[in-house]
DSSP file (Angstrom, degrees, kcal/mol; ACC not computed):
  #  RESIDUE AA STRUCTURE BP1 BP2  ACC     N-H-->O    O-->H-N    N-H-->O    O-->H-N    TCO  KAPPA ALPHA  PHI   PSI    X-CA   Y-CA   Z-CA
    1    1 A M              0   0    0      0, 0.0     2,-0.3     0, 0.0     0, 0.0   0.000 360.0 360.0 360.0 138.9   26.1   56.6  111.9
    2    2 A A        -     0   0    0      2,-0.0     2,-0.5     1,-0.0     0, 0.0  -0.609 360.0-141.0 -84.3 138.5   24.3   53.3  110.7
    3    3 A L        -     0   0    0     -2,-0.3     2,-0.6     2,-0.0    -1,-0.0  -0.916  11.3-162.7 -98.5 128.6   26.0   50.0  111.8
    4    4 A H        -     0   0    0     -2,-0.5     2,-0.4     2,-0.0    -2,-0.0  -0.953   9.0-166.4-117.8 113.8   26.0   47.3  109.3
    5    5 A Q        -     0   0    0     -2,-0.6     2,-0.4     0, 0.0     3,-0.1  -0.818  11.8-174.3-109.1 131.8   26.7   43.9  110.8
    6    6 A R        -     0   0    0     -2,-0.4    -2,-0.0     2,-0.1     6,-0.0  -0.999  66.3 -27.5-122.0 120.5   27.6   40.6  108.7
    7    7 A G  S    S-     0   0    0     -2,-0.4     2,-0.2     3,-0.0     5,-0.0  -0.187 111.8 -17.9  73.7-164.6   27.8   37.6  110.9
    8    8 A S    >   -     0   0    0      1,-0.1     3,-0.5    -3,-0.1     4,-0.5  -0.452  55.9-131.2 -81.5 149.1   28.7   37.7  114.6
    9    9 A L  G >> S+     0   0    0      1,-0.2     4,-1.0     2,-0.2     3,-0.8   0.786 100.7  69.7 -70.2 -27.5   30.4   40.7  116.1
   10   10 A G  G 34 S+     0   0    0      1,-0.3     3,-0.3     2,-0.2    -1,-0.2   0.840  98.3  48.9 -65.5 -33.9   33.1   38.6  117.8
   11   11 A G  G <4 S+     0   0    0     -3,-0.5    -1,-0.3     1,-0.2    -2,-0.2   0.617 109.5  52.8 -75.0 -16.0   34.7   37.6  114.5
   12   12 A D  T <4 S+     0   0    0     -3,-0.8    12,-2.0    -4,-0.5     2,-0.5   0.634 101.1  67.9 -96.3 -17.7   34.8   41.1  113.2
   13   13 A C  E  <  -A   23   0A   0     -4,-1.0     2,-0.4    -3,-0.3    10,-0.2  -0.868  54.7-177.7-119.1 136.5   36.6   42.7  116.2
   14   14 A V  E     +A   22   0A   0      8,-2.0     8,-2.1    -2,-0.5    -3,-0.0  -0.950  23.0 116.7-126.1 149.0   40.1   42.3  117.5
   15   15 A G        -     0   0    0     -2,-0.4     6,-0.2     6,-0.2    -2,-0.0  -0.981  56.6 -46.8 173.8-176.2   41.8   43.7  120.5
   16   16 A P    >   -     0   0    0      0, 0.0     3,-1.3     0, 0.0     4,-0.1  -0.255  56.8-103.0 -73.9 162.2   43.5   43.2  123.8
   17   17 A A  T 3  S+     0   0    0      1,-0.3     4,-0.1     2,-0.1     0, 0.0   0.565 109.1  80.8 -52.9 -16.0   42.2   41.0  126.5
   18   18 A D  T 3  S-     0   0    0      2,-0.1    -1,-0.3     1,-0.1     3,-0.1   0.408 113.6-103.2 -80.6   2.5   40.9   44.1  128.5
   19   19 A G  S <  S+     0   0    0     -3,-1.3     2,-0.4     1,-0.3    -2,-0.1   0.289  78.3 135.4  96.6  -9.8   37.8   44.2  126.2
   20   20 A Y        +     0   0    0     -4,-0.1     2,-0.4     2,-0.0    -1,-0.3  -0.580  33.5 178.4 -77.0 125.4   38.9   47.1  124.1
   21   21 A A        -     0   0    0     -2,-0.4     2,-0.3    -6,-0.2    -6,-0.2  -0.948  18.9-171.0-133.0 147.1   38.1   46.3  120.5
   22   22 A F  E     -A   14   0A   0     -8,-2.1    -8,-2.0    -2,-0.4     2,-0.3  -0.970  33.5 -98.9-132.5 153.0   38.4   47.8  117.2
   23   23 A R  E     -A   13   0A   0     -2,-0.3   -10,-0.2   -10,-0.2     3,-0.1  -0.480  29.8-141.9 -76.4 132.2   37.1   46.8  113.9
   24   24 A K        -     0   0    0    -12,-2.0    -1,-0.1    -2,-0.3     0, 0.0  -0.566  33.5 -90.3 -86.2 152.0   39.3   45.0  111.5
   25   25 A P        -     0   0    0      0, 0.0     2,-0.4     0, 0.0    -1,-0.1  -0.278  44.2-138.1 -57.4 148.8   39.2   45.8  107.6
   26   26 A Q        -     0   0    0     -3,-0.1     2,-0.4     2,-0.0   -14,-0.0  -0.880   7.8-117.6-109.4 147.0   36.9   43.7  105.8
   27   27 A R        -     0   0    0     -2,-0.4     2,-0.4     2,-0.0     0, 0.0  -0.678  28.7-172.7 -85.4 134.7   37.3   42.0  102.4
   28   28 A L        -     0   0    0     -2,-0.4     2,-0.5     2,-0.0    -2,-0.0  -0.988   8.6-161.7-127.4 126.9   34.9   43.0   99.6
   29   29 A T        +     0   0    0     -2,-0.4     2,-0.3     2,-0.0    -2,-0.0  -0.946  20.5 167.7-110.9 130.7   34.6   41.2   96.1
   30   30 A I        -     0   0    0     -2,-0.5     2,-0.5     2,-0.0    -2,-0.0  -0.931  31.5-131.6-135.9 154.3   32.8   43.2   93.4
   31   31 A T        -     0   0    0     -2,-0.3    -2,-0.0     0, 0.0     0, 0.0  -0.977  29.0-173.4-113.7 124.1   32.5   42.9   89.6
   32   32 A V        -     0   0    0     -2,-0.5    -2,-0.0     1,-0.1     5,-0.0  -0.824  32.2 -92.7-113.5 153.4   33.1   46.0   87.6
   33   33 A P     >  -     0   0    0      0, 0.0     4,-2.2     0, 0.0     3,-0.1  -0.237  42.2-113.2 -51.8 148.6   32.8   46.9   83.9
   34   34 A W  H  > S+     0   0    0      1,-0.2     4,-2.8     2,-0.2     5,-0.2   0.861 114.8  55.6 -62.0 -38.9   36.0   46.4   82.0
   35   35 A N  H  > S+     0   0    0      2,-0.2     4,-2.1     1,-0.2    -1,-0.2   0.842 108.5  48.7 -63.9 -32.5   36.5   50.1   81.3
   36   36 A L  H  > S+     0   0    0      2,-0.2     4,-2.8     1,-0.1     5,-0.2   0.954 110.7  50.5 -64.3 -47.3   36.4   50.9   85.0
   37   37 A Y  H  X S+     0   0    0     -4,-2.2     4,-3.2     1,-0.2     5,-0.2   0.957 111.9  49.2 -54.9 -51.1   38.8   48.0   85.7
   38   38 A D  H  X S+     0   0    0     -4,-2.8     4,-2.5     1,-0.2     5,-0.2   0.894 111.1  48.3 -54.9 -44.3   41.2   49.5   83.0
   39   39 A T  H  X S+     0   0    0     -4,-2.1     4,-2.6     1,-0.2    -1,-0.2   0.936 113.1  47.3 -66.3 -39.1   41.0   52.9   84.4
   40   40 A L  H  X S+     0   0    0     -4,-2.8     4,-2.1     1,-0.2     5,-0.2   0.930 113.3  49.4 -64.9 -47.9   41.7   51.6   88.0
   41   41 A V  H  X S+     0   0    0     -4,-3.2     4,-2.2    -5,-0.2    -1,-0.2   0.919 112.8  46.2 -63.2 -44.6   44.6   49.5   86.7
   42   42 A Q  H  X S+     0   0    0     -4,-2.5     4,-2.8    -5,-0.2    -2,-0.2   0.946 115.3  47.5 -59.4 -49.0   46.2   52.5   84.7
   43   43 A R  H  X S+     0   0    0     -4,-2.6     4,-1.8    -5,-0.2    -2,-0.2   0.876 110.6  48.9 -62.1 -39.1   45.8   54.8   87.6
   44   44 A S  H  X>S+     0   0    0     -4,-2.1     5,-1.8     2,-0.2     4,-1.0   0.860 111.1  50.8 -69.9 -39.7   47.2   52.5   90.2
   45   45 A D  H ><5S+     0   0    0     -4,-2.2     3,-0.7    -5,-0.2    -2,-0.2   0.950 111.9  50.5 -61.5 -48.5   50.2   51.8   87.9
   46   46 A Q  H 3<5S+     0   0    0     -4,-2.8    -2,-0.2     1,-0.3    -1,-0.2   0.876 115.9  40.0 -50.0 -46.5   50.6   55.7   87.6
   47   47 A Q  H 3<5S-     0   0    0     -4,-1.8    -1,-0.3    -5,-0.1    -2,-0.2   0.447 106.6-125.2 -89.4 -11.5   50.5   56.1   91.3
   48   48 A G  T <<5S+     0   0    0     -4,-1.0     2,-0.3    -3,-0.7    -3,-0.2   0.888  71.2 118.1  62.6  42.1   52.6   53.1   92.2
   49   49 A R  S   <S-     0   0    0     -5,-1.8    -1,-0.3    -6,-0.1    -2,-0.1  -0.882  70.2 -87.6-133.5 163.0   50.1   51.7   94.4
   50   50 A S     >  -     0   0    0     -2,-0.3     4,-2.3     1,-0.1     5,-0.2  -0.362  29.6-121.4 -74.8 156.7   48.0   48.4   94.4
   51   51 A L  H  > S+     0   0    0      1,-0.2     4,-2.6     2,-0.2     5,-0.2   0.887 114.2  52.5 -62.1 -39.1   44.8   48.2   92.5
   52   52 A S  H  > S+     0   0    0      2,-0.2     4,-2.6     1,-0.2    -1,-0.2   0.924 108.3  50.0 -63.1 -42.0   43.0   47.2   95.9
   53   53 A N  H  > S+     0   0    0      1,-0.2     4,-2.8     2,-0.2    -2,-0.2   0.921 112.2  46.6 -65.3 -40.2   44.4   50.3   97.7
   54   54 A L  H  X S+     0   0    0     -4,-2.3     4,-2.3     2,-0.2     5,-0.2   0.947 111.5  51.3 -65.1 -46.0   43.3   52.7   95.0
   55   55 A A  H  X S+     0   0    0     -4,-2.6     4,-2.1     1,-0.2    -2,-0.2   0.907 111.5  48.4 -54.3 -45.8   39.8   51.1   94.8
   56   56 A C  H  X S+     0   0    0     -4,-2.6     4,-3.3     2,-0.2     5,-0.3   0.956 109.9  52.0 -67.6 -43.4   39.6   51.5   98.6
   57   57 A Y  H  X S+     0   0    0     -4,-2.8     4,-2.4     1,-0.2    -2,-0.2   0.941 110.7  47.6 -54.9 -47.0   40.7   55.2   98.4
   58   58 A W  H  X S+     0   0    0     -4,-2.3     4,-1.8     2,-0.2    -1,-0.2   0.844 112.0  49.4 -67.1 -30.9   38.1   55.9   95.8
   59   59 A L  H  X S+     0   0    0     -4,-2.1     4,-2.6    -5,-0.2    -2,-0.2   0.941 111.4  49.0 -67.4 -45.2   35.3   54.2   97.8
   60   60 A E  H  X S+     0   0    0     -4,-3.3     4,-1.8     1,-0.2    -2,-0.2   0.905 111.5  50.3 -66.7 -38.6   36.3   56.1  101.1
   61   61 A R  H  X S+     0   0    0     -4,-2.4     4,-2.0    -5,-0.3    -1,-0.2   0.947 114.0  45.1 -59.7 -48.1   36.3   59.5   99.1
   62   62 A Q  H  X S+     0   0    0     -4,-1.8     4,-2.4     1,-0.2    -2,-0.2   0.889 112.0  50.9 -71.1 -35.7   32.8   58.7   97.7
   63   63 A A  H  X S+     0   0    0     -4,-2.6     4,-1.9     2,-0.2    -1,-0.2   0.845 110.2  50.8 -65.2 -33.0   31.5   57.5  101.0
   64   64 A D  H  X S+     0   0    0     -4,-1.8     4,-3.0    -3,-0.2    -2,-0.2   0.895 108.7  52.2 -66.3 -42.9   32.8   60.8  102.6
   65   65 A Q  H  X S+     0   0    0     -4,-2.0     4,-1.9     2,-0.2    -2,-0.2   0.897 107.1  50.4 -63.6 -44.7   31.1   62.6  100.0
   66   66 A L  H  X S+     0   0    0     -4,-2.4     4,-1.2     2,-0.2    -1,-0.2   0.846 109.0  54.0 -53.5 -40.4   27.8   60.9  100.6
   67   67 A R  H  X S+     0   0    0     -4,-1.9     4,-1.7     1,-0.2     3,-0.4   0.929 109.0  47.7 -64.3 -49.5   28.1   61.6  104.3
   68   68 A R  H  < S+     0   0    0     -4,-3.0    -2,-0.2     1,-0.2    -1,-0.2   0.864 112.1  48.5 -58.5 -36.7   28.6   65.2  103.7
   69   69 A D  H  < S+     0   0    0     -4,-1.9    -1,-0.2     1,-0.2    -2,-0.2   0.715 111.6  51.3 -66.3 -30.8   25.7   65.4  101.3
   70   70 A S  H  < S+     0   0    0     -4,-1.2    -2,-0.2    -3,-0.4    -1,-0.2   0.763 117.7  36.5 -86.3 -31.4   23.4   63.6  103.8
   71   71 A F  S  < S-     0   0    0     -4,-1.7    -1,-0.3    -5,-0.1    -2,-0.1  -0.708  77.1-166.0-124.1  79.2   24.3   65.9  106.7
   72   72 A P        -     0   0    0      0, 0.0     2,-0.9     0, 0.0    -3,-0.1  -0.353  24.7-122.9 -67.3 146.4   24.7   69.5  105.5
   73   73 A H    >   -     0   0    0      1,-0.1     3,-3.0    -5,-0.1    -2,-0.0  -0.806  60.1 -59.5 -99.3  95.7   26.4   71.7  108.3
   74   74 A D  T 3  S-     0   0    0     -2,-0.9    -1,-0.1     1,-0.3     0, 0.0   0.692 105.4 -49.2  44.5  36.8   24.3   74.7  109.2
   75   75 A G  T 3         0   0    0      1,-0.1    -1,-0.3     0, 0.0     0, 0.0   0.488 360.0 360.0  91.4   0.3   24.1   76.3  105.8
   76   76 A F    <         0   0    0     -3,-3.0    -2,-0.1     0, 0.0    -1,-0.1   0.410 360.0 360.0 -77.9 360.0   27.9   76.2  105.0
């Protein structure tokens, strides 16, 4: 898995004093076409979730698909 760093690692990790650290979520700002924005708003309203949460879910699903397409499993 590729690691993409922005800034120093210390600012991106939080955790107990024993040195165990995990990555905290990062904020991302994007500009999208109006029709995509409208689709996201309508779907988030239907599902009773925030626009940010729905957009994150969609991005995670797409990233999972890209990973599966990049690393096929033994012909399955």
